[in-house]
C-alpha positions as CSV (number, residue, x, y, z in Angstrom):
1,M,-10.2,14.7,24.1
2,K,-9.7,16.1,20.9
3,S,-6.6,18.3,22.7
4,Q,-5.0,14.8,22.3
5,F,-5.6,14.6,18.2
6,I,-4.4,18.5,17.7
7,G,-1.4,18.5,15.8
8,L,1.5,17.3,13.2
9,W,2.0,13.8,13.2
10,R,5.3,11.5,11.9
11,L,4.9,7.8,10.5
12,Q,6.4,5.8,12.3
13,L,5.0,2.2,11.4
14,F,2.5,0.9,8.5
15,Q,1.7,-2.5,8.5
16,I,-0.9,-5.0,7.4
17,E,-1.0,-8.0,9.6
18,F,-3.5,-10.9,8.4
19,S,-5.9,-13.0,10.5
20,D,-4.0,-16.0,9.1
21,H,-0.6,-15.7,10.4
22,R,1.1,-15.3,7.7
23,E,3.7,-12.8,7.3
24,V,3.5,-8.8,8.0
25,L,3.1,-6.9,5.4
26,Y,4.6,-3.6,4.9
27,P,2.7,-1.6,1.8
28,F,5.2,1.5,1.7
29,G,8.1,-0.6,2.7
30,K,9.6,-0.5,6.5
31,S,10.8,3.0,6.7
32,A,7.6,4.4,5.1
33,E,7.2,8.1,6.0
34,G,4.0,10.2,6.1
35,Q,2.9,13.0,8.1
36,L,-1.1,13.6,9.6
37,I,-2.2,16.8,10.4
38,Y,-5.5,17.6,12.8
39,T,-6.2,20.8,13.2
40,E,-8.8,22.0,15.9
41,S,-11.2,23.7,13.8
42,G,-12.0,19.8,12.9
43,Y,-9.8,19.2,9.1
44,M,-7.2,16.1,8.9
45,Q,-4.8,15.5,6.0
46,A,-2.9,12.5,5.9
47,L,0.1,11.6,3.3
48,L,2.1,8.3,3.3
49,Q,4.7,7.7,1.0
50,H,6.6,4.3,0.3
51,E,10.1,4.5,1.5
52,N,11.8,5.0,-2.2
53,R,9.6,6.9,-4.5
54,T,10.8,6.5,-7.8
55,P,11.2,9.5,-9.8
56,F,10.0,11.2,-12.5
57,S,12.3,11.1,-16.0
58,L,11.0,14.6,-16.4
59,A,12.1,16.8,-13.5
60,G,9.7,20.1,-12.6
61,F,6.8,20.4,-11.5
62,E,5.2,21.3,-14.4
63,K,6.4,18.7,-16.8
64,A,4.6,15.9,-14.4
65,H,0.9,16.1,-17.1
66,H,3.7,15.4,-19.2
67,I,5.5,12.2,-17.8
68,D,4.4,8.6,-19.6
69,P,1.5,6.4,-17.8
70,L,3.5,3.9,-16.8
71,E,5.4,6.2,-14.4
72,K,2.3,7.6,-12.9
73,A,1.0,5.0,-12.1
74,T,3.9,3.8,-10.0
75,A,3.7,7.4,-8.4
76,F,-0.4,6.4,-7.4
77,N,1.7,3.0,-6.2
78,E,3.9,4.7,-4.1
79,Y,2.1,7.5,-2.5
80,L,-1.4,7.8,-0.5
81,S,-3.2,10.8,0.6
82,Y,-6.6,12.2,1.8
83,G,-7.9,15.0,3.3
84,G,-11.5,16.2,5.0
85,K,-13.0,17.1,8.2
86,Y,-13.1,14.5,11.2
87,E,-14.6,13.7,14.2
88,I,-14.2,11.7,17.5
89,F,-16.0,9.1,19.4
90,S,-15.0,7.1,22.6
91,D,-13.1,4.3,20.5
92,R,-12.8,5.9,16.8
93,V,-11.8,8.9,14.7
94,V,-13.7,8.9,11.4
95,H,-12.5,10.7,8.5
96,Y,-15.0,12.4,6.2
97,V,-13.0,12.4,2.9
98,Q,-13.1,15.8,0.9
99,Q,-10.2,14.9,-1.4
100,A,-7.7,12.7,-2.3
101,L,-5.5,11.0,-4.5
102,N,-7.9,8.2,-5.2
103,P,-11.1,9.5,-6.4
104,S,-13.0,6.7,-5.9
105,I,-12.5,7.3,-1.7
106,I,-14.0,10.8,-1.8
107,G,-17.6,11.7,-0.3
108,T,-16.4,7.8,2.0
109,E,-16.0,7.9,6.0
110,Q,-12.5,6.1,6.8
111,V,-13.1,5.0,10.4
112,R,-9.9,4.3,12.4
113,Y,-9.7,3.1,15.6
114,Y,-7.5,4.7,17.8
115,E,-5.2,4.4,21.1
116,F,-2.0,6.2,22.3
117,P,0.4,4.1,23.5
118,A,2.4,6.8,24.7
119,A,2.3,10.2,25.6
120,D,3.6,11.7,22.1
121,Q,1.9,8.5,20.2
122,L,-1.3,7.6,18.3
123,L,-1.8,4.1,16.7
124,L,-4.7,3.8,14.3
125,H,-5.9,0.8,13.2
126,Y,-9.1,-0.6,10.9
127,H,-9.9,-4.6,9.7
128,H,-10.6,-4.9,5.9
129,P,-11.6,-8.6,4.3
130,H,-8.9,-9.8,2.2
131,N,-11.2,-12.6,0.7
132,S,-13.6,-14.5,2.6
133,N,-11.5,-16.5,5.4
134,V,-8.7,-13.7,6.1
135,Q,-9.2,-10.3,7.5
136,R,-6.5,-7.6,7.5
137,H,-5.4,-6.1,10.3
138,Y,-3.8,-2.3,9.5
139,Q,-2.0,-0.5,11.9
140,L,-0.5,3.1,11.6
141,L,1.9,4.2,14.7
142,W,2.1,8.0,14.7
143,N,4.8,10.1,16.4
144,R,4.3,13.7,17.5
145,M,6.0,15.9,15.6
146,S,8.1,18.8,18.0
147,K,8.1,22.4,16.8
148,E,11.9,21.8,15.8
149,Q,11.5,18.9,13.5
């Protein structure tokens, strides 16, 4: 089972469906970008970004700490990343978060149910309560990247 996960995956779709059938939400846009990596040694990393990230007013990696706090907040809202160890079970993969853009999830277990809809596709999904009556169903569809990509 682990061999099916190993490698580099490119995000095809990131959407949220609601149990009350309201309009589907695309948190990073319909063309969100991302990469997911599973290593044979048991580590993973997920990187997702909005389809149209807002560039900083100051260019250069070294100048990022001089950016206006509002620009930093926008960048935070348009990007998601975390990494750590992972463990595969018969119906789910658990990500044990060791590093993350959002410090609140460090040390947590992110449970993702999985399916392989096609040979080179991985669907990760999970539920999260929206309010007392509505559930959010998160779906992330990934395509395996070839060595040429």
